[in-house]
N, C-alpha and C positions, 0 to 999 in steps of 0.2 A: 204313368211317370215317365218321360222323358228325360230323355240326355239334361245334362246338367248345363247350364249357361256360363261362357266365361265369362269374366268376372264384370268386362269393360261391358256384357250385355244383361245383364242384372239388374234388374228397375234399382232406384235411389228410395237411399227410404227416406227422406228431405222432401219439405215440401207438402204435405197431407196431413190438413186436421189440426189436429190438436200440441199443443210443445210444453211440454214442463221443466227446468229448469232446477238441479238445485248441488251447490255446492260450499265447499268449508278447506279455510288452510291460517297462513300467517299471515301479517300486515303490518302498517307502520303509519301512525299518524302523522297527521306535519298541519300548526298550525303557523302562522303568518300571519300578525297581525298589524294592523292599523298605522296602529301605537307600540312598540315595546319591542321585544327580542323576539325569535324565527325559535319553532324549541318542536323537537321530533324524540318520538315512543314507539315499540313495537310491542304487538300484543295479538288479537286473536281474528281473524276472518269468514266473516257469515256468521250463523250458514244464509248464502245467500241463494233471493228464489228467483225465481221468473214463471212465469206463466203466461200461454196465449196463442198463435195462431201462427202458423202459412199463411203469406201474402204471395206469393211466387212461391215456383218451385225450389229457390237456394236462399228463399229471404226470410224470415220470422219475423211479427208485430209482438211482444208481451208486455206484460207489467211487470219494472222489478224490485226487488226490496234487497238490498245493497249494506253492508253496515262493518264497520271495521273498530275492534276495541282496542284499548287501556285498561288496566284493571292493576291496583297494585294494594294494601293497605290499607290507605284510606280514602278507597275508592276506586269510583270508576268514568271513566268519557267513551264515548261513543260521535262516531263519527254515520251518518244516515244517509240512503237515495230511499226516496221512494219516485218512480217516475214511469214517463213509457221509451220503450227503448225498439230500435235494429237491431236482429242480429246479421249479418251476409254471407254466407257459405262459402267460399272461395273454393275450397274443392270441397273433399267430404273427407277433410284432415285438417283445413281451418278453416273458421272462422275470425270475421270484428264485429262490432257490438261496438254502437252508441246508445245515447239516450240521454234523456232531462226530463227536470222534476222536480220535487222538492229534499233539498237538502239541509239537513237539522247536526247541528250538535248537541248532547246530555251532557250532563254532567252529575253524577251522583255523589256526596261524600257520605262511609261511615260515618252514623253517628246520628247525623241530619234525618227528620224527613225528609221529602220529597227531593225533587231536584230541582233543575236550574233546563231551558231548553229553548236555546234558538233555532229558526229557521230561515233559510232564502231559496234561491234560486240551488240547482243542484247539477251538475251535470259528472256524466258517467260517462269513461272509454274500453276497450274488452276487447282482448286477441286472447286469442285459445287454436290448441293444435288438440286433435283426435287419433291416441294409437291405437281406441279396441271401440268397432262400432259391433253390433251385436246385434240385427233383427231393428229397431226400433230403438234400439238404445243406446247408444254413445260412450265414454268414457272422458272426461277430457280436460289436460294442463290448463290454465288459465294463470293470465295479470290482469288485473283489475281497480281501477284509476277514477275516483268518486273525489268531486267537490263542491261545498260547499261556499256559499258566496254569503257570507253573513256585515252584518251593521262592524262590528269591529274587528274584522277580515274574513281571512281565508281560511280553508280547515278542510286537508285535503287528507282522503284514503290511498290507501296501497296494497290490493293483497295476491299470496299469488295463490293460485287457490286445483286443487282437484273435483271435481264436480263430472256429474250422471244427467245428459237429457236425454229424458222420451221425445225420438223425434217424433 
């Protein structure tokens, strides 16, 4: 066994094969209809999931599923995102992400079978900081914004998340 390598000479855990991520946290939903008043509610963000691979040493391409949900005694309202995303690591402690795909809004009312759902263009933007990396695993704190552009207006979700990523 040789001497320990200084931190600057150790190989980066980024940029090799498969990457998988999952996060959960607190969120807000904002509804901006084409007609009528806007409204906001707070709720749960996630679980947000991603799986993909590294296309460059600091760039990953993933398929992501993200959501923010508001629930009360009458039912639930969920904004979701499903699509492709790029994650660019600026250093081993900071990353940015953007994505495009399908955005959706779903309403489930208690006491009524079925749900109402509409989908359209979905966009996402993310920013994360990584306080801890051990081997191929990282823990991150992130902010994620998702927007669905629907026939009746725009619905946005914002999440403050804690997550893990296999690098």
